[in-house]
PQR file of N, CA, C, O and H, with PARSE charges and radii, in Angstrom:
ATOM      1  N   LEU A   1       9.841  12.571   9.273 -0.4000 1.5000
ATOM      2  CA  LEU A   1      10.359  11.244   8.965 -0.0000 2.0000
ATOM      3  C   LEU A   1      10.368  10.990   7.467  0.5500 1.7000
ATOM      4  O   LEU A   1      11.262  10.325   6.944 -0.5500 1.4000
ATOM      5  N   VAL A   2       9.365  11.526   6.779 -0.4000 1.5000
ATOM      6  CA  VAL A   2       9.304  11.360   5.329 -0.0000 2.0000
ATOM      7  C   VAL A   2      10.554  11.947   4.689  0.5500 1.7000
ATOM      8  O   VAL A   2      11.167  11.316   3.828 -0.5500 1.4000
ATOM      9  H   VAL A   2       8.638  12.067   7.203  0.4000 1.0000
ATOM     10  N   VAL A   3      10.929  13.138   5.102 -0.4000 1.5000
ATOM     11  CA  VAL A   3      12.098  13.811   4.539 -0.0000 2.0000
ATOM     12  C   VAL A   3      13.369  13.116   4.990  0.5500 1.7000
ATOM     13  O   VAL A   3      14.244  12.828   4.174 -0.5500 1.4000
ATOM     14  H   VAL A   3      10.431  13.651   5.801  0.4000 1.0000
ATOM     15  N   LYS A   4      13.475  12.847   6.266 -0.4000 1.5000
ATOM     16  CA  LYS A   4      14.692  12.242   6.815 -0.0000 2.0000
ATOM     17  C   LYS A   4      15.023  10.914   6.150  0.5500 1.7000
ATOM     18  O   LYS A   4      16.188  10.620   5.883 -0.5500 1.4000
ATOM     19  H   LYS A   4      12.764  13.080   6.929  0.4000 1.0000
ATOM     20  N   HIS A   5      14.004  10.119   5.887 -0.4000 1.5000
ATOM     21  CA  HIS A   5      14.223   8.792   5.315 -0.0000 2.0000
ATOM     22  C   HIS A   5      13.969   8.748   3.806  0.5500 1.7000
ATOM     23  O   HIS A   5      13.941   7.673   3.208 -0.5500 1.4000
ATOM     24  H   HIS A   5      13.057  10.358   6.104  0.4000 1.0000
ATOM     25  N   ALA A   6      13.785   9.920   3.196 -0.4000 1.5000
ATOM     26  CA  ALA A   6      13.566  10.038   1.752 -0.0000 2.0000
ATOM     27  C   ALA A   6      12.492   9.069   1.269  0.5500 1.7000
ATOM     28  O   ALA A   6      12.673   8.353   0.284 -0.5500 1.4000
ATOM     29  H   ALA A   6      13.808  10.794   3.682  0.4000 1.0000
ATOM     30  N   TYR A   7      11.371   9.065   1.986 -0.4000 1.5000
ATOM     31  CA  TYR A   7      10.248   8.191   1.643 -0.0000 2.0000
ATOM     32  C   TYR A   7       9.431   8.858   0.543  0.5500 1.7000
ATOM     33  O   TYR A   7       8.435   9.531   0.809 -0.5500 1.4000
ATOM     34  H   TYR A   7      11.224   9.647   2.786  0.4000 1.0000
ATOM     35  N   SER A   8       9.864   8.662  -0.681 -0.4000 1.5000
ATOM     36  CA  SER A   8       9.315   9.394  -1.821 -0.0000 2.0000
ATOM     37  C   SER A   8       7.838   9.121  -2.074  0.5500 1.7000
ATOM     38  O   SER A   8       7.163   9.948  -2.687 -0.5500 1.4000
ATOM     39  H   SER A   8      10.673   8.116  -0.897  0.4000 1.0000
ATOM     40  N   GLN A   9       7.320   7.991  -1.623 -0.4000 1.5000
ATOM     41  CA  GLN A   9       5.898   7.694  -1.806 -0.0000 2.0000
ATOM     42  C   GLN A   9       5.015   8.693  -1.064  0.5500 1.7000
ATOM     43  O   GLN A   9       3.842   8.847  -1.404 -0.5500 1.4000
ATOM     44  H   GLN A   9       7.868   7.318  -1.126  0.4000 1.0000
ATOM     45  N   ALA A  10       5.552   9.365  -0.068 -0.4000 1.5000
ATOM     46  CA  ALA A  10       4.764  10.327   0.711 -0.0000 2.0000
ATOM     47  C   ALA A  10       5.086  11.777   0.358  0.5500 1.7000
ATOM     48  O   ALA A  10       4.619  12.691   1.038 -0.5500 1.4000
ATOM     49  H   ALA A  10       6.504   9.240   0.209  0.4000 1.0000
ATOM     50  N   TYR A  11       5.867  12.003  -0.683 -0.4000 1.5000
ATOM     51  CA  TYR A  11       6.180  13.371  -1.066 -0.0000 2.0000
ATOM     52  C   TYR A  11       4.929  14.153  -1.442  0.5500 1.7000
ATOM     53  O   TYR A  11       4.893  15.373  -1.281 -0.5500 1.4000
ATOM     54  H   TYR A  11       6.246  11.261  -1.236  0.4000 1.0000
ATOM     55  N   CYS A  12       3.910  13.474  -1.938 -0.4000 1.5000
ATOM     56  CA  CYS A  12       2.665  14.179  -2.264 -0.0000 2.0000
ATOM     57  C   CYS A  12       2.046  14.770  -0.997  0.5500 1.7000
ATOM     58  O   CYS A  12       1.437  15.838  -1.053 -0.5500 1.4000
ATOM     59  H   CYS A  12       3.939  12.483  -2.068  0.4000 1.0000
ATOM     60  N   ASP A  13       2.193  14.094   0.141 -0.4000 1.5000
ATOM     61  CA  ASP A  13       1.698  14.631   1.407 -0.0000 2.0000
ATOM     62  C   ASP A  13       2.512  15.847   1.841  0.5500 1.7000
ATOM     63  O   ASP A  13       1.957  16.818   2.356 -0.5500 1.4000
ATOM     64  H   ASP A  13       2.688  13.226   0.186  0.4000 1.0000
ATOM     65  N   VAL A  14       3.806  15.796   1.635 -0.4000 1.5000
ATOM     66  CA  VAL A  14       4.676  16.940   1.953 -0.0000 2.0000
ATOM     67  C   VAL A  14       4.285  18.127   1.078  0.5500 1.7000
ATOM     68  O   VAL A  14       4.171  19.254   1.561 -0.5500 1.4000
ATOM     69  H   VAL A  14       4.257  15.007   1.217  0.4000 1.0000
ATOM     70  N   GLU A  15       4.082  17.867  -0.204 -0.4000 1.5000
ATOM     71  CA  GLU A  15       3.682  18.943  -1.117 -0.0000 2.0000
ATOM     72  C   GLU A  15       2.353  19.549  -0.690  0.5500 1.7000
ATOM     73  O   GLU A  15       2.203  20.771  -0.689 -0.5500 1.4000
ATOM     74  H   GLU A  15       4.174  16.951  -0.597  0.4000 1.0000
ATOM     75  N   HIS A  16       1.392  18.713  -0.329 -0.4000 1.5000
ATOM     76  CA  HIS A  16       0.083  19.212   0.106 -0.0000 2.0000
ATOM     77  C   HIS A  16       0.247  20.099   1.339  0.5500 1.7000
ATOM     78  O   HIS A  16      -0.364  21.165   1.420 -0.5500 1.4000
ATOM     79  H   HIS A  16       1.515  17.721  -0.330  0.4000 1.0000
ATOM     80  N   PHE A  17       1.059  19.674   2.288 -0.4000 1.5000
ATOM     81  CA  PHE A  17       1.287  20.459   3.495 -0.0000 2.0000
ATOM     82  C   PHE A  17       1.896  21.816   3.156  0.5500 1.7000
ATOM     83  O   PHE A  17       1.454  22.845   3.668 -0.5500 1.4000
ATOM     84  H   PHE A  17       1.556  18.808   2.223  0.4000 1.0000
ATOM     85  N   LEU A  18       2.910  21.817   2.293 -0.4000 1.5000
ATOM     86  CA  LEU A  18       3.576  23.072   1.948 -0.0000 2.0000
ATOM     87  C   LEU A  18       2.654  24.019   1.184  0.5500 1.7000
ATOM     88  O   LEU A  18       2.752  25.237   1.339 -0.5500 1.4000
ATOM     89  H   LEU A  18       3.269  20.981   1.877  0.4000 1.0000
ATOM     90  N   LEU A  19       1.782  23.484   0.384 -0.4000 1.5000
ATOM     91  CA  LEU A  19       0.880  24.325  -0.397 -0.0000 2.0000
ATOM     92  C   LEU A  19      -0.242  24.916   0.444  0.5500 1.7000
ATOM     93  O   LEU A  19      -0.756  25.990   0.131 -0.5500 1.4000
ATOM     94  H   LEU A  19       1.702  22.495   0.258  0.4000 1.0000
ATOM     95  N   HIS A  20      -0.624  24.218   1.511 -0.4000 1.5000
ATOM     96  CA  HIS A  20      -1.786  24.644   2.290 -0.0000 2.0000
ATOM     97  C   HIS A  20      -1.451  25.173   3.687  0.5500 1.7000
ATOM     98  O   HIS A  20      -2.344  25.620   4.407 -0.5500 1.4000
ATOM     99  H   HIS A  20      -0.206  23.345   1.765  0.4000 1.0000
ATOM    100  N   ASN A  21      -0.188  25.127   4.069 -0.4000 1.5000
ATOM    101  CA  ASN A  21       0.239  25.609   5.386 -0.0000 2.0000
ATOM    102  C   ASN A  21       1.548  26.373   5.238  0.5500 1.7000
ATOM    103  O   ASN A  21       2.572  26.000   5.811 -0.5500 1.4000
ATOM    104  H   ASN A  21       0.537  24.764   3.483  0.4000 1.0000
ATOM    105  N   GLN A  22       1.494  27.445   4.459 -0.4000 1.5000
ATOM    106  CA  GLN A  22       2.729  28.128   4.101 -0.0000 2.0000
ATOM    107  C   GLN A  22       3.569  28.561   5.301  0.5500 1.7000
ATOM    108  O   GLN A  22       4.772  28.302   5.326 -0.5500 1.4000
ATOM    109  H   GLN A  22       0.663  27.748   3.994  0.4000 1.0000
ATOM    110  N   ALA A  23       2.976  29.202   6.276 -0.4000 1.5000
ATOM    111  CA  ALA A  23       3.760  29.690   7.419 -0.0000 2.0000
ATOM    112  C   ALA A  23       4.298  28.535   8.252  0.5500 1.7000
ATOM    113  O   ALA A  23       5.446  28.572   8.693 -0.5500 1.4000
ATOM    114  H   ALA A  23       1.999  29.412   6.256  0.4000 1.0000
ATOM    115  N   MET A  24       3.493  27.529   8.466 -0.4000 1.5000
ATOM    116  CA  MET A  24       3.943  26.387   9.257 -0.0000 2.0000
ATOM    117  C   MET A  24       4.957  25.539   8.490  0.5500 1.7000
ATOM    118  O   MET A  24       5.688  24.751   9.090 -0.5500 1.4000
ATOM    119  H   MET A  24       2.560  27.499   8.108  0.4000 1.0000
ATOM    120  N   GLY A  25       5.001  25.694   7.184 -0.4000 1.5000
ATOM    121  CA  GLY A  25       5.897  24.898   6.365 -0.0000 2.0000
ATOM    122  C   GLY A  25       7.316  25.420   6.277  0.5500 1.7000
ATOM    123  O   GLY A  25       8.165  24.772   5.665 -0.5500 1.4000
ATOM    124  H   GLY A  25       4.407  26.334   6.697  0.4000 1.0000
ATOM    125  N   VAL A  26       7.600  26.568   6.868 -0.4000 1.5000
ATOM    126  CA  VAL A  26       8.940  27.154   6.766 -0.0000 2.0000
ATOM    127  C   VAL A  26       9.999  26.170   7.256  0.5500 1.7000
ATOM    128  O   VAL A  26      11.022  25.991   6.595 -0.5500 1.4000
ATOM    129  H   VAL A  26       6.910  27.094   7.366  0.4000 1.0000
ATOM    130  N   TYR A  27       9.776  25.544   8.374 -0.4000 1.5000
ATOM    131  CA  TYR A  27      10.738  24.572   8.907 -0.0000 2.0000
ATOM    132  C   TYR A  27      10.905  23.413   7.924  0.5500 1.7000
ATOM    133  O   TYR A  27      12.018  22.936   7.697 -0.5500 1.4000
ATOM    134  H   TYR A  27       8.945  25.690   8.910  0.4000 1.0000
ATOM    135  N   LEU A  28       9.804  22.970   7.352 -0.4000 1.5000
ATOM    136  CA  LEU A  28       9.847  21.841   6.424 -0.0000 2.0000
ATOM    137  C   LEU A  28      10.652  22.190   5.168  0.5500 1.7000
ATOM    138  O   LEU A  28      11.378  21.341   4.652 -0.5500 1.4000
ATOM    139  H   LEU A  28       8.900  23.357   7.536  0.4000 1.0000
ATOM    140  N   TYR A  29      10.536  23.410   4.676 -0.4000 1.5000
ATOM    141  CA  TYR A  29      11.370  23.834   3.545 -0.0000 2.0000
ATOM    142  C   TYR A  29      12.849  23.683   3.909  0.5500 1.7000
ATOM    143  O   TYR A  29      13.648  23.194   3.110 -0.5500 1.4000
ATOM    144  H   TYR A  29       9.946  24.100   5.096  0.4000 1.0000
ATOM    145  N   GLY A  30      13.194  24.104   5.110 -0.4000 1.5000
ATOM    146  CA  GLY A  30      14.580  23.988   5.558 -0.0000 2.0000
ATOM    147  C   GLY A  30      15.050  22.548   5.606  0.5500 1.7000
ATOM    148  O   GLY A  30      16.171  22.239   5.202 -0.5500 1.4000
ATOM    149  H   GLY A  30      12.545  24.502   5.758  0.4000 1.0000
ATOM    150  N   GLU A  31      14.198  21.672   6.096 -0.4000 1.5000
ATOM    151  CA  GLU A  31      14.556  20.256   6.158 -0.0000 2.0000
ATOM    152  C   GLU A  31      14.747  19.666   4.764  0.5500 1.7000
ATOM    153  O   GLU A  31      15.651  18.860   4.542 -0.5500 1.4000
ATOM    154  H   GLU A  31      13.287  21.923   6.424  0.4000 1.0000
ATOM    155  N   LEU A  32      13.902  20.065   3.838 -0.4000 1.5000
ATOM    156  CA  LEU A  32      14.042  19.574   2.463 -0.0000 2.0000
ATOM    157  C   LEU A  32      15.367  20.014   1.852  0.5500 1.7000
ATOM    158  O   LEU A  32      15.994  19.253   1.115 -0.5500 1.4000
ATOM    159  H   LEU A  32      13.168  20.720   4.018  0.4000 1.0000
ATOM    160  N   MET A  33      15.788  21.217   2.148 -0.4000 1.5000
ATOM    161  CA  MET A  33      17.013  21.723   1.557 -0.0000 2.0000
ATOM    162  C   MET A  33      18.265  21.160   2.233  0.5500 1.7000
ATOM    163  O   MET A  33      19.261  20.899   1.557 -0.5500 1.4000
ATOM    164  H   MET A  33      15.278  21.835   2.747  0.4000 1.0000
ATOM    165  N   VAL A  34      18.231  20.973   3.531 -0.4000 1.5000
ATOM    166  CA  VAL A  34      19.422  20.530   4.266 -0.0000 2.0000
ATOM    167  C   VAL A  34      19.775  19.068   3.964  0.5500 1.7000
ATOM    168  O   VAL A  34      20.924  18.668   4.152 -0.5500 1.4000
ATOM    169  H   VAL A  34      17.422  21.185   4.080  0.4000 1.0000
ATOM    170  N   GLN A  35      18.829  18.283   3.509 -0.4000 1.5000
ATOM    171  CA  GLN A  35      19.093  16.879   3.212 -0.0000 2.0000
ATOM    172  C   GLN A  35      19.972  16.699   1.972  0.5500 1.7000
ATOM    173  O   GLN A  35      20.536  15.626   1.755 -0.5500 1.4000
ATOM    174  H   GLN A  35      17.896  18.608   3.357  0.4000 1.0000
ATOM    175  N   GLU A  36      20.084  17.744   1.173 -0.4000 1.5000
ATOM    176  CA  GLU A  36      20.897  17.728  -0.047 -0.0000 2.0000
ATOM    177  C   GLU A  36      20.489  16.618  -1.006  0.5500 1.7000
ATOM    178  O   GLU A  36      21.326  16.053  -1.711 -0.5500 1.4000
ATOM    179  H   GLU A  36      19.626  18.615   1.350  0.4000 1.0000
ATOM    180  N   ASP A  37      19.196  16.311  -1.027 -0.4000 1.5000
ATOM    181  CA  ASP A  37      18.625  15.333  -1.954 -0.0000 2.0000
ATOM    182  C   ASP A  37      18.005  16.128  -3.107  0.5500 1.7000
ATOM    183  O   ASP A  37      17.093  16.922  -2.879 -0.5500 1.4000
ATOM    184  H   ASP A  37      18.516  16.770  -0.455  0.4000 1.0000
ATOM    185  N   PRO A  38      18.479  15.932  -4.325 -0.5600 1.5000
ATOM    186  CA  PRO A  38      17.975  16.724  -5.454  0.2800 2.0000
ATOM    187  C   PRO A  38      16.454  16.639  -5.632  0.5500 1.7000
ATOM    188  O   PRO A  38      15.823  17.634  -5.989 -0.5500 1.4000
ATOM    189  N   GLU A  39      15.872  15.488  -5.394 -0.4000 1.5000
ATOM    190  CA  GLU A  39      14.420  15.343  -5.534 -0.0000 2.0000
ATOM    191  C   GLU A  39      13.686  16.155  -4.469  0.5500 1.7000
ATOM    192  O   GLU A  39      12.667  16.781  -4.759 -0.5500 1.4000
ATOM    193  H   GLU A  39      16.385  14.680  -5.104  0.4000 1.0000
ATOM    194  N   GLN A  40      14.193  16.147  -3.252 -0.4000 1.5000
ATOM    195  CA  GLN A  40      13.573  16.918  -2.182 -0.0000 2.0000
ATOM    196  C   GLN A  40      13.744  18.413  -2.425  0.5500 1.7000
ATOM    197  O   GLN A  40      12.821  19.191  -2.182 -0.5500 1.4000
ATOM    198  H   GLN A  40      15.021  15.638  -3.016  0.4000 1.0000
ATOM    199  N   GLN A  41      14.897  18.811  -2.893 -0.4000 1.5000
ATOM    200  CA  GLN A  41      15.124  20.222  -3.172 -0.0000 2.0000
ATOM    201  C   GLN A  41      14.233  20.703  -4.318  0.5500 1.7000
ATOM    202  O   GLN A  41      13.735  21.829  -4.291 -0.5500 1.4000
ATOM    203  H   GLN A  41      15.646  18.179  -3.089  0.4000 1.0000
ATOM    204  N   ALA A  42      14.037  19.860  -5.313 -0.4000 1.5000
ATOM    205  CA  ALA A  42      13.143  20.214  -6.420 -0.0000 2.0000
ATOM    206  C   ALA A  42      11.707  20.354  -5.924  0.5500 1.7000
ATOM    207  O   ALA A  42      10.975  21.232  -6.381 -0.5500 1.4000
ATOM    208  H   ALA A  42      14.442  18.946  -5.335  0.4000 1.0000
ATOM    209  N   LEU A  43      11.307  19.500  -5.000 -0.4000 1.5000
ATOM    210  CA  LEU A  43       9.969  19.579  -4.407 -0.0000 2.0000
ATOM    211  C   LEU A  43       9.797  20.916  -3.688  0.5500 1.7000
ATOM    212  O   LEU A  43       8.769  21.575  -3.840 -0.5500 1.4000
ATOM    213  H   LEU A  43      11.902  18.787  -4.629  0.4000 1.0000
ATOM    214  N   ALA A  44      10.788  21.313  -2.914 -0.4000 1.5000
ATOM    215  CA  ALA A  44      10.725  22.586  -2.193 -0.0000 2.0000
ATOM    216  C   ALA A  44      10.625  23.758  -3.168  0.5500 1.7000
ATOM    217  O   ALA A  44       9.813  24.662  -2.971 -0.5500 1.4000
ATOM    218  H   ALA A  44      11.623  20.777  -2.790  0.4000 1.0000
ATOM    219  N   ARG A  45      11.431  23.744  -4.198 -0.4000 1.5000
ATOM    220  CA  ARG A  45      11.411  24.838  -5.178 -0.0000 2.0000
ATOM    221  C   ARG A  45      10.078  24.891  -5.928  0.5500 1.7000
ATOM    222  O   ARG A  45       9.540  25.972  -6.168 -0.5500 1.4000
ATOM    223  H   ARG A  45      12.090  23.009  -4.358  0.4000 1.0000
ATOM    224  N   ARG A  46       9.552  23.729  -6.292 -0.4000 1.5000
ATOM    225  CA  ARG A  46       8.270  23.664  -6.995 -0.0000 2.0000
ATOM    226  C   ARG A  46       7.143  24.222  -6.124  0.5500 1.7000
ATOM    227  O   ARG A  46       6.311  24.994  -6.600 -0.5500 1.4000
ATOM    228  H   ARG A  46       9.988  22.851  -6.097  0.4000 1.0000
ATOM    229  N   CYS A  47       7.119  23.835  -4.857 -0.4000 1.5000
ATOM    230  CA  CYS A  47       6.073  24.315  -3.955 -0.0000 2.0000
ATOM    231  C   CYS A  47       6.175  25.820  -3.752  0.5500 1.7000
ATOM    232  O   CYS A  47       5.162  26.519  -3.766 -0.5500 1.4000
ATOM    233  H   CYS A  47       7.795  23.208  -4.469  0.4000 1.0000
ATOM    234  N   LEU A  48       7.385  26.319  -3.564 -0.4000 1.5000
ATOM    235  CA  LEU A  48       7.550  27.761  -3.392 -0.0000 2.0000
ATOM    236  C   LEU A  48       7.065  28.503  -4.631  0.5500 1.7000
ATOM    237  O   LEU A  48       6.391  29.526  -4.515 -0.5500 1.4000
ATOM    238  H   LEU A  48       8.208  25.751  -3.553  0.4000 1.0000
ATOM    239  N   ALA A  49       7.395  28.007  -5.795 -0.4000 1.5000
ATOM    240  CA  ALA A  49       6.965  28.665  -7.030 -0.0000 2.0000
ATOM    241  C   ALA A  49       5.440  28.736  -7.115  0.5500 1.7000
ATOM    242  O   ALA A  49       4.890  29.701  -7.644 -0.5500 1.4000
ATOM    243  H   ALA A  49       7.942  27.176  -5.890  0.4000 1.0000
ATOM    244  N   LEU A  50       4.765  27.724  -6.599 -0.4000 1.5000
ATOM    245  CA  LEU A  50       3.304  27.684  -6.668 -0.0000 2.0000
ATOM    246  C   LEU A  50       2.631  28.626  -5.669  0.5500 1.7000
ATOM    247  O   LEU A  50       1.540  29.128  -5.939 -0.5500 1.4000
ATOM    248  H   LEU A  50       5.211  26.940  -6.169  0.4000 1.0000
ATOM    249  N   VAL A  51       3.261  28.874  -4.525 -0.4000 1.5000
ATOM    250  CA  VAL A  51       2.590  29.636  -3.463 -0.0000 2.0000
ATOM    251  C   VAL A  51       3.242  30.966  -3.108  0.5500 1.7000
ATOM    252  O   VAL A  51       2.723  31.691  -2.259 -0.5500 1.4000
ATOM    253  H   VAL A  51       4.148  28.467  -4.305  0.4000 1.0000
ATOM    254  N   GLN A  52       4.351  31.301  -3.726 -0.4000 1.5000
ATOM    255  CA  GLN A  52       5.098  32.481  -3.281 -0.0000 2.0000
ATOM    256  C   GLN A  52       4.290  33.770  -3.337  0.5500 1.7000
ATOM    257  O   GLN A  52       4.515  34.663  -2.520 -0.5500 1.4000
ATOM    258  H   GLN A  52       4.772  30.712  -4.415  0.4000 1.0000
ATOM    259  N   GLU A  53       3.371  33.891  -4.259 -0.4000 1.5000
ATOM    260  CA  GLU A  53       2.583  35.115  -4.366 -0.0000 2.0000
ATOM    261  C   GLU A  53       1.575  35.269  -3.229  0.5500 1.7000
ATOM    262  O   GLU A  53       1.201  36.389  -2.882 -0.5500 1.4000
ATOM    263  H   GLU A  53       3.188  33.166  -4.923  0.4000 1.0000
ATOM    264  N   GLU A  54       1.139  34.164  -2.654 -0.4000 1.5000
ATOM    265  CA  GLU A  54       0.145  34.247  -1.580 -0.0000 2.0000
ATOM    266  C   GLU A  54       0.737  34.031  -0.191  0.5500 1.7000
ATOM    267  O   GLU A  54       0.013  34.086   0.804 -0.5500 1.4000
ATOM    268  H   GLU A  54       1.443  33.254  -2.936  0.4000 1.0000
ATOM    269  N   MET A  55       2.035  33.789  -0.114 -0.4000 1.5000
ATOM    270  CA  MET A  55       2.691  33.597   1.187 -0.0000 2.0000
ATOM    271  C   MET A  55       2.839  34.921   1.924  0.5500 1.7000
ATOM    272  O   MET A  55       2.924  35.988   1.317 -0.5500 1.4000
ATOM    273  H   MET A  55       2.623  33.745  -0.922  0.4000 1.0000
ATOM    274  N   ASP A  56       2.867  34.822   3.234 -0.4000 1.5000
ATOM    275  CA  ASP A  56       3.221  35.965   4.067 -0.0000 2.0000
ATOM    276  C   ASP A  56       4.620  36.424   3.649  0.5500 1.7000
ATOM    277  O   ASP A  56       5.507  35.599   3.430 -0.5500 1.4000
ATOM    278  H   ASP A  56       2.798  33.955   3.728  0.4000 1.0000
ATOM    279  N   GLN A  57       4.810  37.716   3.540 -0.4000 1.5000
ATOM    280  CA  GLN A  57       6.062  38.265   3.027 -0.0000 2.0000
ATOM    281  C   GLN A  57       7.277  37.836   3.850  0.5500 1.7000
ATOM    282  O   GLN A  57       8.316  37.503   3.280 -0.5500 1.4000
ATOM    283  H   GLN A  57       4.090  38.386   3.717  0.4000 1.0000
ATOM    284  N   SER A  58       7.165  37.840   5.161 -0.4000 1.5000
ATOM    285  CA  SER A  58       8.323  37.458   5.987 -0.0000 2.0000
ATOM    286  C   SER A  58       8.620  35.966   5.867  0.5500 1.7000
ATOM    287  O   SER A  58       9.786  35.574   5.821 -0.5500 1.4000
ATOM    288  H   SER A  58       6.322  38.111   5.624  0.4000 1.0000
ATOM    289  N   ALA A  59       7.596  35.139   5.816 -0.4000 1.5000
ATOM    290  CA  ALA A  59       7.800  33.698   5.641 -0.0000 2.0000
ATOM    291  C   ALA A  59       8.433  33.420   4.281  0.5500 1.7000
ATOM    292  O   ALA A  59       9.347  32.602   4.169 -0.5500 1.4000
ATOM    293  H   ALA A  59       6.649  35.458   5.853  0.4000 1.0000
ATOM    294  N   ARG A  60       7.943  34.102   3.251 -0.4000 1.5000
ATOM    295  CA  ARG A  60       8.492  33.922   1.909 -0.0000 2.0000
ATOM    296  C   ARG A  60       9.964  34.303   1.867  0.5500 1.7000
ATOM    297  O   ARG A  60      10.769  33.608   1.247 -0.5500 1.4000
ATOM    298  H   ARG A  60       7.201  34.766   3.342  0.4000 1.0000
ATOM    299  N   ARG A  61      10.318  35.391   2.515 -0.4000 1.5000
ATOM    300  CA  ARG A  61      11.709  35.832   2.541 -0.0000 2.0000
ATOM    301  C   ARG A  61      12.618  34.775   3.171  0.5500 1.7000
ATOM    302  O   ARG A  61      13.700  34.489   2.659 -0.5500 1.4000
ATOM    303  H   ARG A  61       9.664  35.956   3.019  0.4000 1.0000
ATOM    304  N   VAL A  62      12.171  34.206   4.275 -0.4000 1.5000
ATOM    305  CA  VAL A  62      12.958  33.178   4.959 -0.0000 2.0000
ATOM    306  C   VAL A  62      13.140  31.958   4.070  0.5500 1.7000
ATOM    307  O   VAL A  62      14.243  31.424   3.960 -0.5500 1.4000
ATOM    308  H   VAL A  62      11.292  34.438   4.691  0.4000 1.0000
ATOM    309  N   VAL A  63      12.062  31.520   3.438 -0.4000 1.5000
ATOM    310  CA  VAL A  63      12.128  30.343   2.567 -0.0000 2.0000
ATOM    311  C   VAL A  63      13.010  30.628   1.360  0.5500 1.7000
ATOM    312  O   VAL A  63      13.809  29.777   0.968 -0.5500 1.4000
ATOM    313  H   VAL A  63      11.165  31.954   3.527  0.4000 1.0000
ATOM    314  N   GLU A  64      12.884  31.789   0.775 -0.4000 1.5000
ATOM    315  CA  GLU A  64      13.717  32.142  -0.378 -0.0000 2.0000
ATOM    316  C   GLU A  64      15.196  32.125  -0.015  0.5500 1.7000
ATOM    317  O   GLU A  64      16.023  31.699  -0.822 -0.5500 1.4000
ATOM    318  H   GLU A  64      12.235  32.480   1.094  0.4000 1.0000
ATOM    319  N   GLU A  65      15.537  32.574   1.166 -0.4000 1.5000
ATOM    320  CA  GLU A  65      16.937  32.550   1.595 -0.0000 2.0000
ATOM    321  C   GLU A  65      17.455  31.125   1.720  0.5500 1.7000
ATOM    322  O   GLU A  65      18.624  30.862   1.437 -0.5500 1.4000
ATOM    323  H   GLU A  65      14.865  32.920   1.822  0.4000 1.0000
ATOM    324  N   MET A  66      16.603  30.211   2.138 -0.4000 1.5000
ATOM    325  CA  MET A  66      17.019  28.805   2.261 -0.0000 2.0000
ATOM    326  C   MET A  66      17.180  28.152   0.893  0.5500 1.7000
ATOM    327  O   MET A  66      18.084  27.343   0.682 -0.5500 1.4000
ATOM    328  H   MET A  66      15.653  30.424   2.367  0.4000 1.0000
ATOM    329  N   ILE A  67      16.299  28.509  -0.026 -0.4000 1.5000
ATOM    330  CA  ILE A  67      16.243  27.823  -1.311 -0.0000 2.0000
ATOM    331  C   ILE A  67      17.195  28.412  -2.334  0.5500 1.7000
ATOM    332  O   ILE A  67      17.792  27.678  -3.122 -0.5500 1.4000
ATOM    333  H   ILE A  67      15.564  29.166   0.146  0.4000 1.0000
ATOM    334  N   LEU A  68      17.342  29.713  -2.332 -0.4000 1.5000
ATOM    335  CA  LEU A  68      18.152  30.357  -3.372 -0.0000 2.0000
ATOM    336  C   LEU A  68      19.591  30.492  -2.999  0.5500 1.7000
ATOM    337  O   LEU A  68      20.385  31.015  -3.781 -0.5500 1.4000
ATOM    338  H   LEU A  68      16.857  30.309  -1.692  0.4000 1.0000
TER
END
C-alpha cells in the first residue's frame, strides 16, 4: 500500500525491509519499478546498491534485470 499510494512518509520502512530482507524483497523491488515514480525507483536503486554484494546471487540477478 505504501508503494501503490506513494506514501513517502513510510519509504524509510520500505528501505529497512529491502535492506534486511533481500530475498523477500524481490517482489517489492518490482513494485517500486513498475509504478514509474522517480522517487520510488531511486529508492530501489539506492537499496540495491547498498546490499548487492551480500544478496543471494539469483535474487540479485532478478532485481538487477528489473532495475537496469
